[in-house]
N, C-alpha and C positions, 0 to 999 in steps of 0.2 A: 162399649168400653170407655168412651169419653165420659159418660155419666158416672161410671164407677170411679174413674180417676178423680173427677170433680168432687164426688162425695168423700172419697178417701182423703183428698188434700184438705178439704174444709174440716173434716173430722180431726185430722192430725193437727191442724193449726189451732183448733179450739182446745184440744188436749194440752198443747203447749201453754196456751193462755190461762186456762183454768188451773192447770197443774202448777204453773209458776205462782199464781196468786194463792192457791190453797196451801201449798207446801211452804214456799219461801216467805210470802207476805203475811201469812197467818200462822200456820203451825210452828214453823221454826222460830218465829218471833215470840212465841209463848213459852218455849222450852228453855230452861236454864239447866244445862247438863250437870252443873255443880251444886244445884240447890233444888231438891224436891219441893221445899216450902215455897220458894219463889215461883216455881212452875205452877204449883197448885193455885197460888194467889193470882197468877196471870190468867189462868183459865176461869177463875171465879170472877175476876174484875172485867174481863173482856168476853163475856158470854155471847153477846150479840155478834161480835166479830168472828168468834169461833164457829158460830152457826153458819155464817157466810162461807167460811172455809170448808165446812162439811158439804155445803151445797156445791162448791167448786169441785170437790173430790167426787161427789155423786155424778156430776155432769161428765167428768172424765171417764167414769165407768160406762156411762151410756154411749159416749162416742167411741170408746174402745170396743164395745160390742158391735157397733156399726162397722168398725174397721175389720173385725173378724169376718164379717160377711162380705164387705166390699173388696178387701184384698184377696180373699179367696176367689171371688169372681174375676178379678184382674189376672191372677196368676194360674188358675186351673188349666187354661189352654196350654201352658208350658209343660206342666206335669201335675196331673190331678191329685195323685197320691201325696206327692211332696207338698203341694199347696194345702191339702187337707191336714197334714201334720203341722205345718206352720200355723194354721188356724187353731188347731187343738192346743198348741203351746201358748198362743196368745189368749185363748179362752181360759186356760188354767191360770195364767197371770191375772186375768180379770177376776176370777173366782177367789184367788188368794187375797187380792187387794180388797175385794168386797167383804171378806171375813175380817180382814184387818180394819176396814172402815167401821165395822160394827163395834170394835174396841173404842174407837174415837167417839162413836155415838154414846157408848156407856159413860165416857168421861163427860160428854155434854149433859147427859141426864143427871150425873152425879153432881155437877156444878151448877145445876139450875137454881136460880135465886129462891130464897125462902125455904130451901131444903136444909136438912141437918148436914153440914159440911165439915164437921169436926173430925180431925184425923183422917183426911182423905189423901194425904200425900203419898202414902205407901200404895194405895189402890191405884191412883193416877199413874204412879211410876210403873207399876206392873202392867197396866193397860197400855201405856206408851211403849214399853219394851215388847209386849206381845204384838202390837201394831207394827213396830219396826221389823220384827222377825218375819212376820207374815208378808210384809211388803218386800223384804229382801228376797224371800223365797220366790215371790211373784216376779220380781225383776230378774232373777236368775233364769226362770222359765221363759221370761220375755226375751232374754239374751239368746236362748235356743231358737225362739221364733225368728229373731232377726237373722241369725245365721242361715236358717233354712230359707227365709225370704231372700236373702242375699244370693244364695246358691241358685234360686229360681231366676233372679235377675241376670246372673252370669250365663245361665243356660239359654235364655230367651233372646231373640233378635229385637224384640220390641222395647227392651229396657236397657239403659246404659250400663256397660260393664263396670265402670268406675263406681256407680251407685251400689252395685252388688258387693264390690270390695269394701266400700265404706260401711255397709250394713253388717257384713261379716265381722269387720273390725269392731264395730260398736257392740255387737252381740257378744263377742269374745270378752270385751272389757266388763260388760255386765256380769258375765259368768265368773270371771276372775275375782271381781270385787265381792260378789254374792257369796262365793265359796269361802273367800278369806274372812268375810264378816261373820259367817255362820260357824267357822271352824277355829279361828284364831282367838285365843283368850285375850291376847294383847293387841287386838285389832285397832283399838283407839290410839295406840302409839304410832300407827302407820296410816291413820285415817286420812290425813291431808294428802299423803302420797297416793293412796288409792283414788281419792277424789280427783286428783289431777289426771291420773291414768284414765279414769272413766269419762269425765266431763267433756273433754275435747272431742274424742271419737264419737261419743253418743250424740252430742249436739250437732256435730258436723254431719254425721250419717243420717240422723232422723230429720234434721232441718233440710238437708239436701233432698231427701225423699219427699218431704212436704212440698217444697218449692217445685220439684219436678212434677208431682201429681197435680198441683194447681195450674202450672203452665200447660200441661197436656190436657187437663180437664177443661180449661177455658180457651184452648186453642181452637181456631176454626177448622184446622186440618184434622183428619181422622187419626186416631191413635194407632 
């Protein structure tokens, strides 16, 4: 169990690091929501940087798959069926994100130097929108995973109850934001509000889980 906690903690930490770099340091810096032309130009002019961002996203996927296995191993003694369901929803999240990542890969191919890049703005805009939709669906499913995982923590004597509550809260905000983003035509008018609702609970819940897993994984005492 200690080994599974260690693997889970390290994987979660690396997902945080790679995800922050790939999404915020790379992808978000290239997108101008008010100008498809500027966005396309950014992808064309920073092709190498975009490649590193794609690598970061790919590494996120790998460590997410590791977590599907390791978290199942940690929680199945509490309730095998519920743990299996949590794993299924995390796996679905990974699959949707993988399909979304293929859209970014198409942008990378489209903006390769020396290729004919005339009038690519509309195509890049469509691919980015498709990526965003797929990632939103994936995060909504990930929210379900966190709620089930949190319920397992609440039920088990091995995991702190407060961590279970934080995970359920984080999962709920993922679902609220995801449903709103997919269903509200004027979502952008409330985007900042939804981001505030989501960021604090999700960072607090998942970061707390990461730290707890690392502490337990590297602790000399048995889990």
